[in-house]
N, C-alpha and C positions, 0 to 999 in steps of 0.2 A: 480429588482428595488423595493425599499420599497415605500410605500405610502408617499406622501409628506405631512408633517404637515401643516394644514391650518392656524395655529397661527403664521407662519413665513412669512417674505417677502424674495424675491429672486432677486439677481442681475444677469445680463446677463453673468457675469464672474464667476458664480457658487458659490457665497457666500450666506449664509442665514443670516438674521438679525431678532432679536427678541427684541421688546421693553420691558423693564423691569420696567419702572417707574423711576421717578426722572431724566428723559431724558437720561437714560442709555440704550444703545443698545448692546446686546450680539451678537457676530459674530462667524460663523463657516463656514465650507465648506459643500456643499451638498453631499448626498449619490452618486449622479451621478458623481460628481467630483472625489470623492475618488475611485469609481469603475474604472473610466477612468485612474486615476493615478496608481492604483495598490497599493502594500504594501508600506506604508509611512515609511521612515527611518530617516527623519530629518525635523524639523519645526523651522523656524526662525521667531520670533514674534516681533512686534514693541515694542519699549521701552515705558513704562508708562510715561506719560507726553508729549509724542509726539503729535503734532497737525497734523491731516490728513484731506485731502479734499476728498469728494466723488469721487470715481473712481481712487484715488491715490494708486499706488502700495505701500504696507506697510508691507508685510510679504512674506515668501517663504516656499513652501512645496516641499520636495524632496521624490521621491519614487525610487524603484529599477529600474523603467523604465525611469523617466524623472524628471525635476524640473519645478515648475510652480509658477508664481507670484500670490499673493493674493492681492486683492484690497479692500479698505474700501468702504462699501456700502453707508456710510454717512460721513458728515463732523463733526469734533469735536476733542476731546482730548482723547487719549488712557488712560483709568484710571485703567485697570486691564488686566493681561494676565494669561492664564491658564498654570502655570509653569509645571504641571504634563505632558502635552503633549510634552514638550521639551525632557523629559527623556523617555517617552513612546508614540511616535507619532502614534503607531498602534491603540491607543484608537479611533482615527478618523475612521480607517477602521472598527472597531468593532461597532461603534455607531456614525455615522456622525452627527445626529441631537441631540444627547445627550452629545456631546463633543464640547464645545465652545473653541474658540482660544483667543479672546480678547474682551474687552468691551470698548465702546466709549461713553463718555458723549457728546451727540450731541448738535450742535449749534441750529439746527432747526428740531424738530421732524417731521415736514411736509415732509422732504426729504424721509421718508419711503414711502410716497405715490407714489413716482416715481419708486419704485421697483415693481416687479411682485408679484402677488398672486400665490398660488400653482397651480391653473389651467393654468395660463399663462406660468409659468415656465415649467410645464409638456408639454404643447404644443410646447414650444421652443426646449426642448431636444428631442422631438420625430421627429423633422424635419431633 
């Protein structure tokens, strides 16, 4: 298990969120999630322009073992997707915190405050 980056926020559903400025939040899945899933073979991302609510299912990752829904950690509009992970989903296995999946222009940046910090997420996954 890699060390959790302190500059990210974490959802109970194992997504990470990083505030980028201009109310943009970059989203990916945690190293714990990719380890649990195993080798990723397919990723379905939300369409740019889609409005999502916090905790709304908006993407899917499939591995050799299982498929898992991904949930938006914040509410807003999807403004970008990482097209390269569609062709090479194993990037997430190689570097979960360096590989983002989609970006959301958030309605309210304060929603990030409801997510866990690294210490709280670490505690949750150890239970």
